[in-house]
C-alpha positions in Angstrom: 0.0 0.0 0.0 2.8 2.4 0.9 4.7 1.5 -2.2 1.7 2.3 -4.3 1.3 5.6 -2.6 5.0 6.4 -3.2 4.5 5.6 -6.8 1.6 7.9 -7.1 3.4 10.7 -5.4 6.4 10.2 -7.6 4.2 10.1 -10.6 2.6 13.4 -9.6 6.0 15.0 -9.0 7.1 13.9 -12.5 4.0 15.2 -14.1 4.2 18.5 -12.2 7.9 18.8 -13.1 7.2 18.1 -16.8 4.0 20.2 -17.1 4.7 22.9 -14.5 4.3 25.8 -16.9 1.0 24.5 -18.3 -0.4 23.7 -14.8 0.5 27.2 -13.5 -1.1 28.7 -16.6 -4.3 26.7 -16.1 -4.5 27.5 -12.4 -4.0 31.2 -13.2 -6.8 31.1 -15.7 -9.1 29.4 -13.2 -8.3 31.9 -10.5 -8.9 34.8 -12.9 -12.2 33.2 -14.1 -13.3 32.8 -10.5 -12.4 36.4 -9.6 -14.2 37.6 -12.7 -17.4 35.6 -11.7 -17.3 36.5 -8.0 -15.9 40.0 -8.0 -15.9 41.7 -11.4 -19.4 40.8 -12.7 -21.2 41.9 -9.4 -19.3 45.2 -9.6 -20.3 45.7 -13.2 -23.9 45.0 -12.3 -23.7 47.3 -9.3 -22.1 50.0 -11.4 -25.0 49.7 -14.0 -27.5 50.0 -11.2 -25.8 53.0 -9.7 -25.7 54.6 -13.2 -29.4 53.9 -13.7 -30.2 55.4 -10.3 -28.1 58.4 -11.0 -30.0 59.0 -14.3 -33.3 58.6 -12.5 -32.3 61.1 -9.9 -31.1 63.5 -12.5 -34.4 63.2 -14.4 -36.3 63.7 -11.2 -34.3 66.8 -10.5 -35.1 68.2 -13.9 -38.8 67.4 -13.4 -38.8 69.2 -10.0 -37.0 72.2 -11.5 -39.6 72.4 -14.3 -42.4 72.0 -11.8 -41.0 74.8 -9.7 -40.6 77.1 -12.7 -44.2 76.3 -13.8 -45.6 76.9 -10.3 -43.6 80.1 -9.8 -44.9 81.5 -13.1 -48.6 80.9 -12.1 -50.8 83.6 -10.6 -52.6 82.3 -7.5 -55.6 84.6 -8.0 -56.0 83.5 -11.6 -55.9 79.8 -10.7 -58.4 80.4 -7.9 -60.8 82.2 -10.2 -60.5 79.5 -12.8 -61.1 76.8 -10.2 -64.2 78.6 -9.0 -65.4 79.0 -12.6 -65.1 75.3 -13.6 -66.4 74.2 -10.2 -69.5 76.3 -10.8 -69.9 74.8 -14.3 -69.3 71.2 -13.0 -70.0 71.1 -9.3 -68.4 68.5 -7.0 -71.9 67.4 -5.7 -75.6 67.9 -6.4 -75.8 71.7 -6.4 -79.6 72.3 -5.9 -79.2 76.0 -5.3 -77.0 76.5 -8.3 -79.6 74.6 -10.5 -82.5 76.7 -9.2 -80.5 79.9 -9.8 -79.6 78.8 -13.3 -83.2 77.9 -14.2 -84.4 81.2 -12.6 -81.9 83.3 -14.6 -82.7 81.5 -17.8 -86.4 82.0 -17.3 -85.9 85.7 -16.6 -83.6 86.2 -19.6 -86.0 84.4 -22.0 -89.2 85.9 -20.6 -90.9 82.6 -19.9 -93.0 81.5 -16.9 -92.3 78.3 -15.0 -95.3 76.8 -13.3 -93.9 73.7 -11.8 -90.7 71.7 -11.4 -89.6 68.4 -10.1 -86.2 67.0 -9.1 -85.6 63.3 -9.6 -82.9 62.1 -7.3 -83.3 58.4 -7.6 -80.9 55.9 -9.3 -78.6 57.2 -12.0 -79.4 56.2 -15.5 -76.7 53.7 -16.4 -77.0 54.4 -20.1 -76.6 58.1 -19.8 -73.8 57.8 -17.2 -71.8 55.5 -19.4 -72.3 57.8 -22.4 -71.4 61.1 -20.6 -69.0 59.8 -18.0 -70.6 62.0 -15.3 -73.3 61.5 -12.7 -76.2 63.9 -13.0 -79.4 65.2 -11.3 -82.6 65.0 -13.4 -85.1 67.8 -13.3 -88.5 68.2 -15.1 -89.8 71.8 -15.7 -93.2 72.9 -16.8 -92.7 75.9 -19.1 -95.6 78.2 -19.9 -94.6 79.9 -23.2 -94.7 79.7 -26.9 -92.4 77.4 -28.9 -90.0 80.3 -29.6 -90.0 81.2 -25.9 -89.2 77.6 -25.0 -86.4 77.4 -27.5 -84.9 80.7 -26.1 -85.2 79.4 -22.6 -83.3 76.2 -23.5 -80.6 78.2 -25.2 -80.3 80.5 -22.2 -80.1 77.4 -19.9 -77.4 75.9 -22.1 -75.2 78.8 -21.3 -75.7 78.7 -17.6 -74.1 76.9 -14.6 -74.1 74.1 -13.7 -73.6 72.4 -17.1 -76.9 70.9 -18.2 -78.4 68.9 -21.1 -82.0 69.0 -22.3 -82.9 65.4 -23.1 -86.6 65.8 -24.0 -89.3 68.4 -24.7 -92.9 67.4 -24.7 -96.2 69.4 -25.1 -98.8 68.9 -22.5 -102.2 70.5 -22.0 -101.2 74.1 -21.4 -97.5 73.9 -20.9 -94.3 72.4 -22.3 -92.5 69.9 -20.1 -88.7 70.1 -20.4 -86.5 67.3 -18.9 -83.0 68.5 -18.1 -79.9 66.7 -16.8 -77.6 68.8 -14.6 -74.1 67.2 -14.4 -71.7 67.1 -11.5 -68.5 65.2 -10.7 -66.6 64.8 -7.4 -63.0 65.6 -7.5 -60.7 62.6 -7.7 -58.3 62.0 -4.8 -55.1 63.9 -5.6 -51.9 62.0 -5.0 -48.8 64.1 -5.6 -45.8 62.3 -7.1 -42.6 64.4 -7.3 -41.4 62.2 -10.1 -44.2 63.3 -12.4 -44.4 66.6 -14.2 -47.2 69.0 -13.3 -49.3 69.7 -16.4 -50.2 73.3 -17.0 -53.7 74.1 -18.4 -53.6 73.2 -22.1 -54.6 75.8 -24.7 -57.8 73.8 -25.3 -58.5 74.0 -21.6 -57.9 77.8 -21.6 -60.2 78.1 -24.5 -62.9 76.2 -22.7 -62.5 78.3 -19.5 -62.8 81.5 -21.6 -65.9 80.1 -23.2 -67.4 79.3 -19.8 -66.6 82.8 -18.6 -68.6 84.2 -21.5 -71.5 81.9 -20.5 -71.5 83.4 -17.0 -73.7 86.2 -18.4 -75.3 87.0 -15.0 -72.0 88.1 -13.9 -70.7 90.7 -12.0 -67.2 90.1 -10.7 -68.5 88.3 -7.6 -71.1 86.2 -9.4 -69.2 83.0 -8.9 -69.2 83.4 -5.1 -72.5 85.2 -4.8 -75.2 83.2 -6.6 -78.8 84.5 -7.0 -80.5 84.0 -3.7 -83.4 81.4 -3.6 -85.2 83.8 -1.2 -85.6 86.5 -3.9 -89.1 87.9 -4.6 -91.4 86.4 -7.1 -90.6 89.2 -9.6 -87.0 87.8 -9.9 -87.5 84.1 -9.0 -90.0 82.2 -11.1 -91.0 79.5 -8.7 
């Protein structure tokens, strides 16, 4: 057994002596390969991650700077006025007072008489909701007027707040029944994300706001915050 072992050791020594250069070369390659797999590749991946993170932070910094420039260039009073205007046009909830004021003003401007009205506050119409994308409050009005007067009343109502849509007009015994949908929409929950750019009001949005401001024909400068009182006398309030 010892003799065999000595032979094996001797054989190894001979092989090592004869192929020493090759063996050292192979060992060096294996060590280098091991270092490459264990050390170099993880560092390369880490460097790639750090570079990506640095780019993300740089992009976020640019977005924050652009947001700051945008907000710094905005006028608070203008934004507040625009918010009041669009909130009056599309309330955040069922604005009964605003609806009655709009109907009253439209009736006064068109010279028609309103004998009766009815709010319908039941379930939303699924078909209309899916079509418009907004919930609404339905109202039926009994208008005592000629055909031309009714058309003028509808046109006046179209340019009033809150936003409305006349869905049907029917003739009854001594009056015209007009069914109107007044739209509203609750504000969505706002979640600020500093990595997303703040969008300024688009030119189309500015155009729409300007159009709405023209619709606010009843308007004195404080009309958005001081609607027509529902307790006005019968000469100014048709109900």
